[in-house]
Steps between C-alpha positions, in 0.01 A plus 500: 500500500526663843733768363268565206208539743705745708472288816836326550427371850573154634131437564402597146774287344393197707138560406592509130707183533213316667263612227740375232534162669123468552429601141283795600474790260716798595377750242148561624311809381478798734196503726284811503305526826132597482399858575327384820844431650630853442628669816281805557661638813863430579551373857701720732725388782363567847815517712312643797302176525820297491658715770186457709533123477861519613420697818505307821156544655469450874134400476345169403560555127674202346638465151608186320870436522 
């Protein structure tokens, strides 16, 4: 079943085995998300912000560690 789904990973195989043992259905219909959940603007990485967090400030600025 994992090979047929195209996901032959250990996690997927174990998930399928647990579903078979529990008697849960494994052939559920595909879910179509509502239009309200459509991504309108793709997020972009902001590496400058990340680099700014990595800088060692000499002031009183503290970051969680």
